[in-house]
Backbone bond lengths (Angstrom), bond angles and torsions (degrees), N, CA, C in turn:
res aa  C-N    CA-C-N  psi(-1)  N-CA   C-N-CA  omega(-1)  CA-C   N-CA-C  phi
1 M - - - 1.447 - - 1.529 108.42 -
2 L 1.337 116.68 127.73 1.460 122.18 -178.55 1.527 110.61 -121.21
3 Y 1.327 115.93 154.01 1.461 120.93 174.36 1.522 108.91 -73.67
4 S 1.307 117.19 142.58 1.460 122.94 177.76 1.526 109.73 -95.87
5 P 1.351 118.49 114.76 1.458 120.31 177.67 1.534 112.43 -57.13
6 I 1.306 117.86 -35.60 1.471 121.17 -179.76 1.527 110.37 -64.36
7 Q 1.326 116.88 -46.52 1.462 120.18 179.17 1.524 111.99 -67.92
8 M 1.335 116.62 -36.33 1.460 120.01 177.48 1.527 110.46 -63.58
9 N 1.331 116.81 -45.29 1.466 121.03 177.80 1.524 110.66 -58.12
10 K 1.325 116.01 -42.81 1.461 119.83 -178.57 1.532 110.80 -62.81
11 K 1.320 117.01 -45.63 1.473 120.61 -178.66 1.531 111.07 -64.17
12 V 1.321 116.96 -44.38 1.468 120.34 178.52 1.527 109.24 -63.72
13 G 1.323 116.37 -43.27 1.467 121.22 179.04 1.516 112.56 -60.22
14 D 1.318 116.43 -41.85 1.473 120.07 177.51 1.526 110.55 -58.47
15 G 1.330 116.24 -40.95 1.465 120.46 179.88 1.524 112.12 -65.45
16 F 1.330 117.04 -44.39 1.464 120.10 178.77 1.524 110.91 -64.50
17 E 1.325 116.35 -47.44 1.467 120.27 -176.53 1.525 111.74 -63.82
18 S 1.317 117.78 -36.23 1.472 120.25 179.19 1.525 111.90 -67.37
19 R 1.337 116.29 -14.69 1.468 121.36 179.97 1.535 112.22 -108.08
20 G 1.330 116.16 16.84 1.460 120.70 173.55 1.510 116.40 86.40
21 W 1.324 118.22 10.91 1.463 121.53 175.39 1.519 108.16 -86.80
22 G 1.333 117.34 144.60 1.459 119.71 179.87 1.515 112.90 -148.08
23 E 1.320 114.68 162.25 1.457 122.17 177.79 1.531 110.01 -62.49
24 R 1.316 115.55 150.19 1.461 120.50 177.18 1.517 108.73 -138.29
25 R 1.329 115.97 137.10 1.466 122.18 176.35 1.516 109.58 -119.71
26 S 1.305 115.24 144.01 1.458 122.20 176.21 1.531 106.98 -125.87
27 Q 1.339 117.20 115.05 1.464 121.23 -178.76 1.517 110.97 -95.82
28 Y 1.328 115.07 147.84 1.460 121.76 177.62 1.523 108.13 -156.35
29 W 1.338 115.43 169.27 1.461 121.51 -179.09 1.520 109.65 -115.25
30 V 1.338 116.21 139.16 1.460 122.81 178.70 1.524 109.39 -123.94
31 T 1.316 115.03 166.39 1.457 121.74 176.38 1.522 107.75 -155.43
32 S 1.322 117.26 -176.61 1.464 121.35 -175.17 1.527 113.95 -84.40
33 D 1.314 119.65 -8.50 1.458 123.68 -175.51 1.537 110.29 -97.22
34 A 1.331 116.64 111.30 1.470 121.26 -176.68 1.523 112.11 -62.30
35 Q 1.332 117.68 -40.01 1.469 120.00 179.62 1.524 111.01 -63.76
36 L 1.314 116.94 -39.21 1.462 120.72 179.19 1.527 110.72 -68.31
37 I 1.310 117.13 -38.17 1.465 120.29 176.21 1.523 109.68 -60.99
38 R 1.341 117.31 -45.12 1.473 120.13 178.27 1.529 110.92 -59.31
39 K 1.335 116.36 -39.49 1.461 121.45 -178.87 1.532 111.79 -67.62
40 T 1.317 117.44 -37.92 1.468 121.33 -172.88 1.527 114.36 -95.52
41 M 1.308 117.80 -11.99 1.467 122.14 -171.30 1.520 113.47 -52.87
42 Q 1.316 119.09 -40.90 1.464 121.75 -176.11 1.524 113.20 -89.85
43 M 1.331 117.18 1.00 1.465 121.14 179.63 1.521 110.55 -82.50
44 P 1.337 117.19 156.26 1.468 119.54 170.11 1.529 109.77 -60.66
45 A 1.326 116.50 153.51 1.471 121.68 -174.05 1.526 113.33 -54.59
46 D 1.330 118.17 -42.03 1.465 119.39 -178.49 1.530 111.44 -64.54
47 Q 1.326 117.24 -36.41 1.467 120.54 177.18 1.527 111.58 -71.54
48 Q 1.327 117.28 -34.79 1.460 120.54 176.48 1.522 109.97 -57.45
49 K 1.326 114.92 -49.52 1.466 120.46 -177.88 1.526 110.59 -60.17
50 L 1.311 117.35 -46.48 1.469 121.05 -179.44 1.526 111.51 -60.76
51 Q 1.316 117.61 -43.31 1.468 121.00 -179.56 1.530 111.58 -64.73
52 I 1.315 116.65 -39.22 1.468 120.62 179.05 1.524 109.71 -66.24
53 E 1.327 116.88 -44.90 1.471 120.45 178.00 1.524 110.76 -63.64
54 K 1.320 116.62 -41.06 1.469 121.74 179.63 1.531 110.85 -59.97
55 A 1.332 116.72 -32.70 1.462 121.61 178.71 1.527 111.88 -80.31
56 G 1.346 116.48 -0.52 1.466 120.17 178.77 1.512 114.79 80.67
57 L 1.310 116.56 16.68 1.462 120.65 179.74 1.517 110.52 -108.71
58 K 1.318 114.80 165.16 1.466 120.78 -179.34 1.528 110.02 -88.16
59 P 1.346 117.71 120.07 1.471 119.83 174.69 1.534 110.42 -78.48
60 I 1.316 115.62 136.63 1.465 121.54 179.58 1.531 107.55 -118.12
61 L 1.326 116.05 118.72 1.460 120.94 -179.43 1.527 109.81 -71.13
62 S 1.305 115.95 132.66 1.448 121.26 178.21 1.527 108.21 -139.94
63 Y 1.323 116.59 171.54 1.461 119.95 178.72 1.517 110.20 -159.00
64 N 1.313 114.82 160.69 1.452 123.01 168.17 1.514 107.05 -118.57
65 Q 1.308 115.91 143.88 1.461 122.31 -179.51 1.517 107.25 -130.04
66 T 1.306 115.85 140.85 1.455 119.49 174.30 1.528 108.57 -127.02
67 D 1.317 116.36 150.07 1.461 121.79 -172.03 1.531 113.09 -60.89
68 Y 1.329 116.42 -53.59 1.461 119.75 -173.43 1.523 110.04 -140.42
69 V 1.313 116.31 130.06 1.463 121.83 177.00 1.521 108.55 -133.87
70 K 1.332 114.71 137.23 1.461 121.07 175.55 1.523 107.13 -163.44
71 D 1.309 116.19 137.25 1.468 121.90 175.45 1.537 112.60 51.22
72 R 1.344 115.86 43.00 1.468 123.86 176.17 1.531 113.45 64.49
73 V 1.336 115.98 25.69 1.463 123.09 174.47 1.524 107.49 -120.69
74 A 1.335 116.78 131.20 1.464 121.53 176.11 1.520 109.15 -109.55
75 V 1.330 115.95 136.86 1.460 121.49 178.88 1.528 108.87 -124.10
76 E 1.314 115.70 127.19 1.455 122.54 171.85 1.520 107.73 -112.21
77 V 1.319 115.94 126.03 1.461 122.05 176.06 1.517 105.53 -102.48
78 Q 1.334 116.22 114.26 1.459 118.63 -172.91 1.525 111.57 -117.15
79 F 1.333 113.82 90.22 1.455 120.52 172.33 1.527 109.65 -108.50
80 G 1.330 116.15 17.95 1.460 122.01 179.72 1.519 110.53 -96.39
81 K 1.298 116.48 -159.91 1.468 122.00 -177.10 1.523 111.49 -62.03
82 Y 1.325 116.16 147.39 1.457 122.01 -175.12 1.521 113.73 -59.32
83 A 1.336 118.85 -30.94 1.468 121.20 -178.15 1.528 111.86 -63.71
84 F 1.320 117.76 -25.69 1.461 120.50 -178.14 1.522 112.38 -74.05
85 V 1.317 118.37 -19.67 1.464 120.47 179.71 1.524 109.51 -64.16
86 A 1.326 117.90 -47.33 1.467 121.05 179.66 1.521 110.48 -61.41
87 Y 1.310 117.67 -38.94 1.463 120.59 178.07 1.530 110.21 -62.93
88 D 1.319 116.72 -43.33 1.469 120.30 177.17 1.526 110.61 -58.61
89 L 1.331 116.27 -50.41 1.457 121.29 -173.13 1.524 112.88 -69.46
90 F 1.317 116.97 -41.46 1.459 120.32 -171.09 1.524 114.32 -102.86
91 V 1.334 118.40 -7.72 1.465 120.26 179.24 1.527 110.44 -124.17
92 K 1.318 117.99 -61.12 1.465 120.38 -173.81 1.524 112.96 -61.49
93 H 1.333 117.18 -58.16 1.460 119.42 -178.69 1.531 110.54 -59.54
94 M 1.326 116.14 -40.70 1.462 120.69 -179.38 1.520 111.40 -62.79
95 A 1.328 117.40 -44.24 1.464 120.77 -178.61 1.524 111.28 -62.01
96 F 1.301 117.61 -42.65 1.459 120.54 -179.74 1.529 111.35 -71.26
97 Y 1.328 117.41 -32.24 1.463 121.40 177.99 1.530 110.40 -71.46
98 V 1.318 117.54 -49.79 1.461 121.94 179.56 1.527 110.45 -62.92
99 G 1.329 116.93 -34.21 1.460 121.33 177.32 1.523 113.54 -77.70
100 D 1.324 117.35 5.03 1.469 124.30 178.26 1.531 112.50 58.89
101 L 1.330 116.26 35.55 1.464 121.02 176.64 1.521 111.87 -99.10
102 I 1.352 116.13 -20.94 1.465 120.84 178.98 1.524 109.69 -136.94
103 D 1.330 114.80 162.73 1.464 121.87 173.39 1.525 111.51 -110.24
104 V 1.336 116.45 -17.57 1.460 120.92 -179.44 1.529 109.14 -154.87
105 G 1.327 115.25 147.11 1.456 121.29 174.07 1.516 109.87 -113.06
106 I 1.327 116.01 143.26 1.467 121.44 177.75 1.521 107.86 -123.24
107 E 1.311 115.95 128.95 1.462 122.60 178.62 1.522 107.86 -114.18
108 I 1.330 116.96 120.51 1.460 122.38 179.71 1.526 108.55 -104.42
109 L 1.322 115.37 122.23 1.469 122.77 -176.50 1.525 110.12 -131.58
110 P 1.326 117.08 157.12 1.461 118.17 171.61 1.530 110.40 -75.14
111 M 1.307 117.15 145.81 1.464 121.37 168.90 1.528 106.59 -72.20
112 K 1.311 117.41 164.30 1.466 120.97 -179.63 1.524 111.05 -56.93
113 S 1.330 117.27 -36.26 1.472 120.51 -178.98 1.530 111.70 -62.21
114 L 1.325 118.24 -33.31 1.467 122.02 177.02 1.525 110.37 -83.85
115 Q 1.327 116.94 -43.23 1.464 121.11 -178.79 1.530 111.52 -56.33
116 A 1.326 116.73 -35.76 1.466 121.19 -179.76 1.525 111.84 -65.99
117 Q 1.330 116.98 -15.96 1.461 121.47 -179.52 1.529 112.02 -108.00
118 M 1.333 116.66 14.61 1.460 120.15 -178.52 1.522 110.24 -103.44
119 S 1.321 115.00 160.88 1.460 120.39 -169.41 1.522 115.63 -87.23
120 S 1.327 119.30 1.13 1.466 119.11 179.67 1.525 110.27 -148.73
121 G 1.327 116.82 175.49 1.461 123.36 -175.15 1.510 113.97 -75.54
122 V 1.301 115.66 73.40 1.456 123.04 -177.01 1.528 109.31 -87.49
123 G 1.342 116.49 143.49 1.450 119.64 171.57 1.514 109.70 -66.99
124 Y 1.336 116.81 164.50 1.460 118.59 -179.94 1.528 110.14 -139.28
125 Y 1.330 114.62 154.27 1.458 123.40 -171.83 1.528 113.32 -50.76
126 E 1.316 117.38 -54.25 1.464 120.48 -174.38 1.533 111.40 -59.89
127 G 1.321 117.12 -41.34 1.463 120.59 179.02 1.517 112.63 -66.58
128 E 1.331 116.81 -40.52 1.467 120.47 179.85 1.520 111.49 -73.53
129 L 1.331 117.87 -31.73 1.462 120.94 174.39 1.533 108.95 -62.49
130 Y 1.304 116.92 -44.20 1.471 121.53 177.28 1.528 109.99 -58.76
131 N 1.342 116.28 -46.03 1.470 119.98 -179.28 1.526 111.70 -60.82
132 L 1.326 117.25 -40.99 1.470 120.24 178.65 1.521 111.27 -65.28
133 I 1.315 116.94 -45.15 1.460 120.47 -179.01 1.524 110.19 -63.81
134 R 1.309 118.06 -38.53 1.463 122.37 179.79 1.530 111.26 -62.22
135 E 1.345 117.49 -30.88 1.463 121.01 179.63 1.522 112.01 -67.53
136 G 1.304 117.95 -25.55 1.464 121.69 179.75 1.513 112.01 101.77
137 R 1.303 115.30 167.76 1.467 121.94 -178.60 1.516 110.08 -64.24
138 G 1.303 116.21 141.57 1.463 120.73 177.15 1.519 114.52 84.95
139 V 1.326 117.89 2.98 1.464 121.90 178.88 1.514 108.06 -122.98
140 P 1.309 119.35 124.19 1.454 126.31 -5.03 1.528 110.56 -72.31
141 A 1.324 115.69 160.04 1.466 121.78 -175.32 1.523 111.13 -85.10
142 V 1.300 116.78 46.27 1.464 122.95 176.87 1.529 106.41 -138.73
143 P 1.326 118.24 136.17 1.466 118.79 174.97 1.519 109.56 -58.58
144 L 1.308 116.17 129.76 1.460 120.48 -170.52 1.515 110.19 -140.88
145 V 1.327 115.48 139.42 1.464 122.79 174.12 1.518 106.58 -122.88
146 M 1.339 116.39 128.24 1.454 120.22 172.86 1.516 108.12 -105.44
147 V 1.335 115.53 135.51 1.458 121.61 -179.75 1.524 107.82 -121.16
148 G 1.318 116.66 127.53 1.453 121.68 177.86 1.524 110.63 -102.92
149 I 1.327 115.30 134.30 1.473 121.99 179.09 1.534 107.59 -105.68
150 A 1.330 116.69 122.08 1.455 121.20 -178.65 1.524 110.82 -93.35
151 A 1.342 115.45 159.56 1.463 121.44 177.25 1.508 110.08 -73.30
């Protein structure tokens, strides 16, 4: 008998949502020109698109989404594939922090003792803690709390 990551996500999500936490999306426009992206990154989305079009390039709509946001705190519950943990830590939390939508990101992961009882290749707290420490101090450049859930 194994734990179902899908059912675990649903139960955790029900708890967050019942307490007023909700999903948040941040839309922005990208293009192939790195200098133009640097120029438009801090602009509102509608201005980003106009500047990209003005430069004669194709604007591509993109977005970041985070599971739960409330009171400038973002929470990602990651009981999915291990590759998504790095995306959460180095892209999602960072995007919301740089966009001044949050002050801290929280990543909830299973501890190895729980991960070993789950039905798919989920990342686990101890391994991701090692990965963060290996990156060095100040990486990622967003205040971050990792929480491990034990079996």
